[in-house]
N, C-alpha and C positions, 0 to 999 in steps of 0.2 A: 558390902559384906563379901568375904572371901571364903576360902576353903572351909567347909563344915560350919558355915555361919559365923566364923570368927573374923575379927578385923585383923588384917595383916599390918604389920609394922614391926615394932620391936617385940611385941608380945609373942607372936608365933615363933620367931627364932629362939627366943629365950625358953619358951615352952619345949621346943624341940631339943634344945641342949640339955635341959633338965631331965627330960624323959629318957634321952639317950645315955645319960650317965647313971641311971638307976641300976642297982645290982640285978643279977639274973633270975629272979623269981618268974613264975608264969605270968603274973600280972604285969611285972616289969617288962617281960619280953613282948607281951601284947602291946603295951604302951610304947615301947621302943619301936615296934613295927609301925604303929600309927604315927609316931614322931617322924620316922624316916619317910613315910608316905607324904606327910605335910611338908617336910623339908624338900623332898624331890619335886613336889608341886611348886614350891617357891622357886627352886632352881630353874624350873621350866616355864615360869610365869612370863607373860609377854611384857609385864611392867618392869622396867629397868631397876627401879628402886627396890622392888620386892626380890628380884633376882640377886641384886647386890647384897641385900640384908641376909638372904638365905646362904649366900656364898660366904659371907663373913662368919656365920655361925659354924661353918665347917672347921674353922680354926680352933674351936673349943674341943674338938675331938682328936686329941693327940694319940698317936699310935693306932690310927684307924685307917686301914688301907683303902676302904671304900670312900671315906671322906677325902683322903688325899687325891684319889683318882678324880673325884668330882671337882675338887679345887683346881687341879691341873687342867681339867676341861674348861673351867672358867677363865683361864688365861687366854683362851682363844675366842671368848665372847665378842660379839660385835661392838658392845658398849664399853667404853673405858672405865666406867664406874664398877662394872662387874669384874673386869680384868684387874683393876687395882684391889678390889676386895679379895679376889682369888690369890693375888700375890701376898697380901697381908695374912690371909688364912694359912697359906703354906709356911710363912715365917712363924706364925703363932703355933702351928703344929710341930715346928722343928723338923720339917720334912726335908732332910738332907738329900733324899733321892730326887727332889724337884729342882736342885741347883741348876742343872742344864736349862730347864724351862725358864727359870727365873733370870738366868743370864740372857736368854733370848728376849725376855720381857723388858730388859733395860734398853732394848733397841726400839721400843714402842714409840709412836709419834705423840702420845699423850703424856704430859708431864706427870700427872697423878700416878699413872701406871709405872713410869720410870722410877719415881721416888718410892712407891710401895715395893717394887721389886728390889731396889737398892737396899731399903730397910730390911726386907726379908733376908737378903744375902748377908747383910751385916749381922743380923741376929743369928744366922746359921754359921757365922764366923768364916764366911767366904770372902777373900780379899776383894772380889769384884764389887761388893757393896761399898767398901771404903773407897775404892778407886773412883766410883761414880761420884760420891760425895766430894772427894778431893778435886776431881775435874770440874765439878760444878762450882765449887767455892773459890778455886784459884784460877780457873781458866786454863789450867795446865794438866797434862797427863803425867803422872808420877813415874810411869814406866819408861824404860829405855826404848829406842827405836827397834832393837832386836826383840824385846818383849812384845811390842805392838805388832810387829810382823808375824811373830809366832802365834799370837792370839788371833790375828786375822786369818791365818791358815786354818784354824779350827773353828772359825765362825764366831769368836768371842768379840767383845767390844774392842774397837780400835780407833785410832786417830781419824781415819778416813771415813768411817761409817758409824756415826753415833747420833742418829736422828733425835733420840730422846734427850740426851744431854745438850745437844745443840739447840733444841727447842727451849729447854729451860734457860740456857744462856741468853737466847734472843729475848725471851720474856723479861728476864732481869735487866737486860740492856735497854729494852724499850721503857721499862719503868724508870730507870736511871735518867734516860734522856728526857722523859716527860716530867721529871721531878716528883713522881709518885713513888713513895717509899713503902706503901702498904698495900 
């Protein structure tokens, strides 16, 4: 049993999302306050799965500065499941202000985080998301050397420093060499 005697899983995040979307009556405000309390407890939970589930729910709250700030914070979580959920939530929120953090997330060592950040960037119509997909699928960087050098100067993804993409390529190459296609 978890917070307030309720089992945590998908029920709590969905309850939170439902309560946070109710219009501004006094009862709704009280319920929204309780929902935020439950959601914040989930975000601070020591269990990775619960933190990731709570972080994913943030994506349902479009145009909510508090939710965006919490999702951005999730990008620096120690667990990749939470970082990936945070990247996904920011994409779901259409949080254009988080593009710099998402660009940093495509440098993550964990493949799931790189792909979640690339998808979020793609959803936000930032070319970096497409660039990641292109580089993964073709093994080539679509940009010119001048573009790469310019992007490296500002800390963006470049040819010389792409641990996330390189990790995905290694994983794919290992599968190909072993004959494992799935």
